[in-house]
C-alpha positions in Angstrom: 0.0 0.0 0.0 1.9 3.0 -1.3 1.1 6.7 -1.0 1.3 8.8 -4.1 0.2 12.3 -4.9 -1.3 12.7 -1.4 -3.6 9.7 -1.8 -3.4 6.2 -0.4 -3.8 3.1 -2.5 -6.4 0.9 -0.9 -5.4 -2.8 -0.7 -7.6 -5.6 -2.2 -9.0 -6.5 1.3 -10.3 -3.0 2.0 -11.6 -1.9 -1.4 -15.3 -1.1 -1.3 -17.5 -3.0 -3.8 -19.8 -0.4 -5.3 -22.4 -1.4 -7.9 -26.0 -0.7 -8.2 -27.8 -2.8 -5.6 -29.5 -5.3 -8.0 -26.5 -5.8 -10.1 -24.2 -6.1 -7.1 -26.3 -8.9 -5.5 -26.6 -10.8 -8.8 -22.8 -10.6 -9.4 -21.9 -11.5 -5.8 -24.4 -14.4 -5.6 -23.3 -15.8 -8.9 -19.7 -15.6 -7.8 -20.5 -17.4 -4.6 -22.4 -20.0 -6.6 -19.4 -20.6 -8.9 -17.1 -21.2 -5.9 -19.7 -23.3 -4.0 -20.2 -25.4 -7.1 -16.5 -25.9 -7.7 -16.1 -26.8 -4.0 -18.9 -29.3 -4.3 -17.2 -30.9 -7.4 -13.9 -31.1 -5.5 -15.5 -32.5 -2.4 -17.5 -35.1 -4.5 -14.4 -36.5 -6.2 -12.4 -36.3 -3.0 -14.9 -38.4 -1.0 -15.4 -40.8 -3.9 -11.7 -41.4 -4.2 -11.3 -41.9 -0.5 -14.2 -44.3 -0.4 -13.0 -46.3 -3.4 -9.5 -46.6 -1.9 -10.2 -47.3 1.7 -13.5 -49.2 1.7 -13.7 -50.9 -1.7 -10.0 -51.5 -2.5 -8.5 -52.1 1.0 -11.5 -53.5 2.9 -13.4 -55.2 0.1 -16.6 -53.5 1.2 -19.2 -53.2 -1.6 -22.6 -51.9 -0.6 -25.4 -51.3 -3.2 -24.9 -48.1 -5.2 -27.3 -45.2 -5.6 -29.0 -45.1 -9.0 -28.5 -48.8 -9.5 -31.9 -50.5 -9.6 -31.2 -54.2 -10.0 -29.8 -56.4 -7.3 -30.6 -59.4 -5.2 -33.1 -59.3 -2.2 -31.5 -58.3 1.1 -32.7 -60.5 3.9 -29.6 -60.7 5.9 -27.1 -58.4 7.6 -24.1 -60.5 6.4 -21.8 -59.0 3.9 -18.4 -59.8 2.4 -15.5 -57.7 3.7 -12.1 -57.9 5.2 -11.8 -58.0 9.0 -9.8 -54.7 9.3 -12.8 -52.8 8.0 -13.4 -52.3 11.7 -10.2 -50.3 12.0 -10.6 -48.0 9.0 -13.1 -45.5 10.6 -10.7 -45.2 13.5 -7.9 -44.3 11.0 -10.2 -41.7 9.5 -10.9 -40.3 13.0 -7.2 -40.0 13.7 -6.5 -37.9 10.5 -9.7 -35.9 10.9 -9.1 -35.2 14.5 -5.6 -34.0 13.9 -6.6 -31.7 11.0 -9.5 -30.2 12.9 -8.1 -29.6 16.3 -4.7 -28.5 14.9 -5.9 -25.9 12.4 -9.6 -25.1 13.0 -11.4 -26.6 16.0 -14.7 -25.0 14.9 -14.7 -27.3 11.9 -15.6 -30.4 14.1 -19.0 -31.9 14.1 -21.7 -31.2 11.5 -20.9 -28.0 9.8 -24.5 -26.7 9.3 -24.7 -25.9 13.0 -21.5 -23.9 12.8 -22.9 -21.9 9.8 -26.1 -21.2 11.7 -24.1 -20.0 14.7 -22.0 -17.7 12.5 -25.2 -16.2 11.1 -26.9 -15.5 14.5 -24.0 -14.7 16.8 -20.8 -13.9 14.8 -22.0 -11.4 12.2 -21.6 -14.0 9.5 -17.9 -14.4 10.1 -16.2 -17.7 9.4 -12.5 -18.0 9.4 -11.0 -18.4 5.9 -9.2 -21.6 6.8 -12.3 -23.4 8.0 -13.7 -24.4 4.5 -10.3 -25.9 3.6 -9.9 -27.8 6.9 -13.6 -28.9 6.7 -13.2 -30.2 3.2 -10.2 -32.3 4.0 -11.4 -33.6 7.4 -14.9 -34.5 6.1 -13.5 -36.2 3.0 -11.4 -38.4 5.2 -14.2 -39.1 7.7 -16.7 -40.0 5.0 -14.2 -41.8 2.8 -13.1 -44.1 5.6 -16.6 -45.2 6.3 -17.8 -42.7 8.9 -21.6 -42.5 9.2 -21.8 -38.9 8.0 -23.0 -37.0 5.0 -21.9 -34.3 2.6 -24.5 -31.7 3.6 -22.8 -30.3 6.7 -19.3 -30.0 5.1 -20.5 -28.4 1.9 -22.7 -26.0 3.8 -19.8 -24.8 5.8 -17.6 -24.7 2.7 -20.0 -22.6 0.7 -20.9 -20.4 3.7 -17.2 -19.9 4.5 -16.5 -18.6 1.0 -19.5 -16.3 1.2 -18.3 -14.9 4.5 -14.7 -14.6 3.1 -15.8 -12.7 0.0 -18.0 -10.3 2.0 -15.1 -9.6 4.4 -12.6 -9.0 1.7 -14.9 -6.6 -0.1 -15.6 -4.8 3.2 -19.3 -5.4 3.2 -21.5 -4.9 6.2 -22.3 -7.7 8.6 -25.9 -7.8 7.3 -24.6 -8.3 3.7 -22.0 -10.9 4.9 -24.8 -12.9 6.5 -26.7 -12.9 3.2 -23.7 -14.2 1.3 -23.1 -16.8 4.0 -26.6 -18.1 3.2 -26.0 -18.0 -0.5 -22.9 -20.1 0.0 -24.8 -22.7 2.0 -27.5 -22.8 -0.7 -25.1 -23.2 -3.5 -23.2 -26.0 -1.8 -26.2 -28.0 -0.8 -28.2 -27.4 -4.0 -25.2 -28.6 -6.1 -24.3 -31.6 -3.9 -27.8 -33.1 -3.8 -28.8 -31.9 -7.3 -31.6 -30.0 -5.6 -31.3 -26.3 -6.5 -34.6 -25.2 -5.1 -34.4 -27.3 -2.0 -30.9 -26.1 -1.3 -32.0 -22.4 -1.5 -35.0 -23.0 0.7 -33.0 -25.0 3.2 -30.5 -22.2 3.7 -33.1 -19.7 4.6 -35.3 -22.1 6.6 -32.8 -24.0 8.7 -31.9 -20.9 10.9 -35.1 -21.1 12.9 -37.1 -23.6 15.0 -40.4 -22.0 14.1 -41.7 -22.0 10.5 -39.9 -18.8 9.5 -37.6 -17.8 6.7 -34.7 -15.4 6.3 -36.4 -13.7 3.4 -33.6 -11.3 2.8 -31.4 -14.2 1.7 -33.8 -16.0 -0.5 -33.1 -14.4 -3.9 -29.3 -14.5 -3.5 -29.6 -18.1 -2.3 -31.6 -19.0 -5.4 -29.1 -17.4 -7.7 -26.1 -19.1 -6.0 -27.9 -22.4 -6.0 -28.7 -22.2 -9.7 -25.1 -21.4 -10.6 -23.6 -24.0 -8.3 -26.1 -26.7 -9.5 -25.4 -26.0 -13.1 -21.6 -26.2 -12.6 -21.9 -29.4 -10.6 -24.3 -31.0 -13.1 -22.1 -30.1 -16.1 -19.2 -32.0 -14.5 -20.9 -34.9 -12.7 -24.1 -35.4 -14.6 -27.8 -34.5 -14.3 -29.5 -37.6 -13.2 -31.2 -37.4 -9.8 -29.2 -38.9 -6.9 -31.7 -41.8 -6.4 -33.8 -43.8 -8.9 -37.4 -44.4 -7.8 -40.4 -46.3 -9.1 -43.1 -44.1 -10.5 -45.0 -43.4 -7.3 -48.4 -41.7 -7.5 -50.8 -40.6 -4.8 -54.4 -41.6 -5.8 -56.0 -42.9 -2.7 -56.9 -40.2 -0.1 -57.8 -42.6 2.7 -54.1 -43.6 2.8 -53.4 -40.2 4.3 -54.3 -41.8 7.6 -51.5 -44.3 7.3 -49.1 -41.5 6.3 -50.2 -39.6 9.4 -49.2 -42.6 11.5 -45.8 -42.5 9.7 -45.4 -38.8 10.7 -45.9 -39.7 14.4 -43.4 -42.5 14.1 -40.9 -40.1 12.5 -41.4 -37.6 15.3 -40.9 -40.3 18.1 -37.8 -41.8 16.5 -36.5 -38.3 15.8 -36.7 -37.6 19.6 -34.7 -40.7 20.3 -32.2 -39.8 17.6 -31.5 -36.3 19.0 -31.2 -37.6 22.6 -28.8 -40.3 21.6 -26.8 -37.9 19.3 -26.2 -35.3 22.0 -26.0 -37.8 24.8 -23.0 -39.4 23.1 -21.6 -35.9 22.5 -21.9 -35.2 26.2 -20.3 -38.5 27.1 -17.3 -37.8 24.9 -16.9 -34.3 26.3 -16.6 -35.8 29.8 -13.7 -38.0 28.8 -10.3 -36.8 30.0 -8.3 -37.3 26.8 -7.0 -35.0 24.1 -9.9 -33.8 21.9 -8.0 -34.8 18.8 -8.1 -38.5 19.9 -11.8 -38.6 20.6 -12.8 -39.1 16.9 -10.4 -42.1 17.0 -12.4 -43.7 19.8 -15.7 -42.9 18.1 -14.4 -44.4 14.9 -13.3 -47.5 16.7 -16.8 -47.9 18.2 -18.3 -47.3 14.8 -16.0 -50.0 13.3 -16.9 -52.5 15.9 -20.6 -51.8 15.3 -20.0 -52.3 11.6 -18.8 -55.9 12.2 -22.3 -56.7 13.3 -24.2 -54.3 11.1 -22.0 -53.4 8.1 -24.8 -51.5 6.5 -24.0 -48.5 8.8 -20.7 -47.8 7.0 -20.7 -44.6 4.9 -23.4 -42.3 3.9 -25.8 -45.2 3.0 -27.6 -43.9 -0.1 -27.2 -47.4 -1.7 -29.4 -48.9 1.1 -32.0 -46.3 0.4 -31.9 -47.2 -3.2 -32.5 -50.9 -2.4 -35.4 -50.1 -0.1 -37.0 -47.8 -2.7 -37.3 -50.9 -5.0 -38.5 -53.2 -2.3 -35.4 -55.3 -2.0 -34.9 -55.1 1.8 -36.5 -57.3 4.4 -38.6 -55.6 7.1 -36.4 -56.8 10.0 -33.2 -55.7 8.2 -34.6 -52.2 7.7 -35.5 -52.0 11.4 -32.0 -53.1 12.5 -30.3 -50.7 10.1 -32.5 -47.9 11.2 -31.6 -48.2 14.9 -27.9 -49.0 14.3 -27.5 -46.0 12.0 -28.6 -43.7 14.9 -25.8 -45.1 17.0 -23.2 -45.1 14.2 -23.9 -41.5 13.3 -23.6 -40.4 17.0 -20.3 -42.2 17.3 -18.9 -40.7 14.2 -20.0 -37.0 14.5 -20.7 -36.6 18.2 -17.2 -37.7 19.1 -15.8 -34.8 17.1 -15.7 -36.3 13.6 -16.4 -34.1 10.7 -19.5 -34.7 8.5 -23.1 -33.8 8.0 -26.3 -35.3 9.5 -28.5 -35.0 6.4 -27.5 -38.2 4.7 -27.6 -40.4 7.8 -31.0 -38.9 8.7 -32.3 -39.8 5.2 -31.2 -43.4 5.7 -32.8 -43.6 9.1 -36.1 -42.1 7.8 -36.0 -44.4 4.7 -35.5 -47.5 6.8 -38.2 -46.4 9.3 -40.6 -45.6 6.4 -39.9 -48.9 4.6 -40.5 -50.9 7.8 -43.7 -48.9 8.6 -45.0 -49.3 5.1 -44.4 -53.1 5.1 -46.1 -53.4 8.4 -49.1 -51.2 7.4 -49.6 -53.2 4.2 -49.7 -56.5 6.2 -52.2 -55.1 8.7 -54.3 -52.9 6.3 -53.8 -54.4 2.7 -56.7 -52.3 1.2 -55.4 -49.0 2.6 -51.7 -49.1 1.6 -51.3 -48.9 -2.2 -47.5 -49.3 -2.4 -45.4 -49.8 0.7 -42.2 -48.7 -1.1 -43.7 -45.1 -1.2 -43.3 -45.0 2.5 -39.5 -45.2 2.1 -39.5 -41.9 0.2 -42.0 -40.2 2.4 -40.2 -41.4 5.5 -36.9 -39.8 4.3 -38.6 -36.4 4.2 -40.7 -36.8 7.4 -37.9 -37.9 9.6 -35.4 -35.1 8.6 -38.2 -32.5 8.6 -39.0 -33.5 12.2 -35.4 -33.3 13.5 -34.4 -30.2 11.5 -37.5 -28.0 11.6 -37.3 -27.6 7.8 -40.5 -29.1 6.4 -40.7 -27.0 3.2 -37.1 -27.3 2.2 -37.0 -31.0 3.0 -40.0 -32.1 1.0 -38.7 -30.2 -2.0 -35.2 -31.5 -1.6 -36.3 -35.1 -1.3 -38.5 -34.7 -4.4 -35.6 -33.2 -6.4 -33.0 -35.8 -5.3 -35.3 -38.6 -6.3 -36.8 -36.9 -9.3 -40.2 -38.0 -8.0 -43.0 -35.4 -7.6 -45.9 -37.8 -7.5 -46.1 -37.9 -3.7 -46.2 -34.2 -2.9 -49.5 -34.4 -0.8 -48.2 -37.2 1.5 -44.8 -35.5 1.7 -46.4 -32.2 2.7 -48.6 -33.9 5.3 -45.8 -36.1 6.9 -43.2 -33.3 6.9 -45.4 -30.7 8.5 -47.0 -33.2 11.0 -43.6 -34.6 12.0 -42.2 -31.1 12.6 -45.3 -30.0 14.6 -45.2 -33.2 16.7 -41.5 -32.8 17.5 -41.4 -29.0 18.0 -39.0 -29.2 21.0 -36.6 -31.5 19.1 -33.9 -30.3 16.8 -30.6 -31.8 15.6 -29.3 -28.2 15.1 -28.6 -26.8 18.5 -27.8 -23.3 17.2 -31.2 -22.7 15.8 -33.2 -19.9 17.5 -37.0 -19.9 17.8 -37.6 -17.1 15.4 -36.2 -13.9 13.9 -37.1 -11.9 16.9 -34.8 -14.2 19.0 -31.8 -13.8 16.7 -29.1 -11.4 17.7 -28.8 -10.7 14.0 -32.2 -9.0 14.0 -32.0 -7.3 17.4 -34.0 -4.1 17.1 -36.0 -5.2 14.0 -39.2 -5.9 15.8 -38.9 -4.1 19.2 -38.2 -0.5 18.4 -41.7 0.8 19.1 -40.9 1.2 22.7 -38.6 4.0 21.7 -41.3 6.0 19.9 -41.1 9.7 20.6 -37.5 9.6 21.9 -34.8 11.5 19.9 -31.1 11.1 19.7 -30.6 14.4 21.5 -32.2 12.8 24.6 -29.1 10.7 25.0 -26.6 13.5 24.3 -25.3 13.3 27.9 -24.3 9.6 27.2 -22.5 10.4 24.0 -18.7 10.0 24.0 -16.2 12.5 22.7 -15.0 11.4 19.2 -11.4 10.6 18.6 -10.7 12.1 15.2 -7.8 10.8 13.1 -6.1 12.8 10.4 -6.6 11.1 7.0 -2.8 11.3 6.3 -1.7 9.9 9.6 0.5 6.7 9.2 -0.4 3.5 11.0 2.1 3.7 13.9 0.8 7.1 14.8 -2.8 5.9 14.5 -2.1 3.1 17.0 -0.7 5.7 19.4 -3.7 8.0 18.9 -6.4 5.4 19.6 -4.5 3.6 22.4 -6.2 5.6 25.2 -9.5 6.2 23.4 -12.7 4.7 24.8 -14.7 4.6 21.6 -15.1 1.7 19.2 -15.0 3.7 15.9 -12.7 6.6 14.9 -13.7 9.3 12.4 -11.1 10.1 9.8 -11.0 13.9 9.1 -9.4 16.1 6.5 -7.4 19.3 7.0 -10.5 21.2 8.0 -11.6 18.7 10.6 -14.5 17.4 8.5 -15.2 13.7 8.5 -14.3 11.8 5.3 -14.5 8.3 6.6 -14.4 6.0 9.6 -12.7 2.9 10.8 -12.9 0.5 13.7 -10.5 -1.6 15.7 -11.4 -4.6 13.5 -10.3 -2.7 10.5 -6.9 -2.1 12.2 -6.6 -5.8 13.0 -7.3 -6.7 9.3 -4.5 -4.3 8.2 -2.1 -5.7 10.7 -2.7 -9.2 9.3 -1.7 -7.9 5.8 2.0 -8.2 5.0 2.5 -4.5 4.4 5.0 -1.9 5.7 3.2 -0.1 8.6 4.6 3.3 7.7 3.1 3.1 4.2 -0.5 2.6 5.5 -2.4 5.8 6.2 -5.8 6.4 7.8 -7.4 7.2 4.5 -6.5 3.7 3.3 -8.2 2.1 6.3 -11.3 4.2 6.4 -14.8 3.3 5.1 -15.8 6.3 3.0 -19.6 5.8 3.3 -20.3 6.5 6.9 -23.6 5.6 8.6 -24.5 8.6 10.8 -27.3 10.0 13.0 -28.5 13.5 13.7 -29.7 14.9 17.1 -33.4 15.1 15.9 -33.5 11.6 14.5 -35.8 9.1 16.2 -33.9 6.7 18.4 -35.9 3.8 17.0 -34.4 4.6 13.6 -30.9 4.7 15.0 -31.4 1.3 16.7 -32.4 -0.2 13.3 -29.2 1.2 11.7 -27.1 -0.2 14.5 -28.7 -3.6 14.4 -29.0 -4.1 10.6 -25.3 -3.0 10.1 -23.9 -4.8 13.1 -22.5 -1.5 14.5 -21.4 -0.9 18.0 -21.3 2.9 17.7 -22.6 5.6 15.4 -21.4 9.2 14.9 -23.9 11.9 15.6 -23.3 14.8 13.2 -24.5 18.3 12.9 -27.4 18.3 10.3 -26.2 21.7 9.0 -22.7 20.4 8.6 -22.7 16.6 8.2 -18.9 16.5 8.2 -18.8 17.7 11.8 -19.1 15.0 14.4 -20.8 16.1 17.6 -20.3 12.9 19.6 -20.3 9.1 19.3 -23.4 7.2 20.5 -23.0 3.5 21.4 -25.4 0.7 20.9 -25.1 -0.1 24.6 -26.5 3.3 25.5 -29.4 2.9 23.1 -30.3 -0.6 24.4 -30.0 0.7 28.0 -32.6 3.4 27.2 -34.7 0.8 25.5 -34.6 -1.4 28.6 -35.6 1.5 30.9 -38.5 2.4 28.6 -39.6 -1.2 28.5 -39.6 -1.5 32.3 -41.4 1.8 32.6 -44.2 0.7 30.3 -44.5 -2.6 32.1 -45.0 -0.7 35.3 -47.7 1.5 33.6 -49.5 -1.5 32.2 -49.3 -3.3 35.6 -51.0 -0.3 37.3 -53.8 -0.3 34.7 
């Protein structure tokens, strides 16, 4: 960053991205989609290579393949494989644990929860190294037979790039959160060849209640279309699973499907309790965290000696069940064993997603339920195999609180839209029955409960209050000359008690502003400190307030932009900063007003 002719040259990480709003979001969302699609392609081939080498070549393990219809009936748990199959998941746990806990501990577990947490609590920030570590660790976990899926890793990979891009372009926290969602949508839509389902999942999975993050929907759709197109062009366009041509033509059968919804909700409750119970058990072990996935992998491997069907993602077993090739008792055993296998793999600290294992559990439950219902009520059940597909959606919708996205995604990944009515019924009924149950701990009940939307729905309490009413709580600004070099900037702000620092010209008029985080970002750049000046660091478009502005409007500015402080300027001279008003002061006034109104209402 060199100074020339009195002006600083802004580095790539600080340059503002300025396009008309619509064009900006189309361009950014498409770019996120390209990277998410490329990441999905790389992750697809990495997991396939690892699976082929470790499971097929070394261990001689050959389960049914997704998309392959023909095959013998499966009425036994016995399979042909080499004995050391039991040790391979532990090997994967060793490599995955070392990668994660050495380079990015937040990449452990199922990545969707980490992306949800980043959205709600971290301003959409995900460390740049996380997607890389997550890719490698998850490819190893899945490729060595861990009971995990691609949804969590690719969600965090796509979300990580969206966050990285927004940070490098200097976008606001609100915009960064939107690109995070677009990255999630692109990765999931591509991986499961479900572009609409991926977009809806990204904006629905954030909340326990049936709410959507509507601001992120259009960018998520754009990113998902682009990522899906890139992934399909490389890997093919066929749906992930081949299904018979199911049709819903018998309305009384909805009673049986309603019973399946209740069964999905009940088993989902068991699944979540086991999943987090195993997590808590591993957390109490006094051993290095990096070795816990090894222990989980060993337990998973020993389980596989008895029930080898739990190895890997398990889409091949869904394929077999969809065509009626699996015995009822086999589906029941695989259903229950898969719950334990997934818990051992992911809850021990292994890296992978819960979507694929949940689909397997739901499919096996649905297949067993359909076969039983046909035996008991032969005139009611038209095709017991249809319950496999509906069970997939119902079970995951119940444990994830995403009924709309799940029913669309299952329809897309099977290419079957003939069961939309049963899918809608079972997905919604399972979610409503299991409202207190969720596999995603970082979900919040609704938008009003998310720190990302603090102030969106509660500002009416501040009606009639102006910024000038808090003037006595304002802090004196710490102006920084726009030509001041970085070492002198650090000295200037060392004793300041504000979070943001106005950058002023020779006449003392504000030309920009920067925060401590901007300073940290510059210090991480490999640049000579004396060549960095305040003008280079500053954001030129400053969000300001005026003394006569409603305090409710200021709270919206602070919340939507993720700001801790806002400069209050003279309306007659917007370049003159009167004082800095903190979000803490505004929220404290809101709390006082809320308590006052509660007292008034109580007296009434």
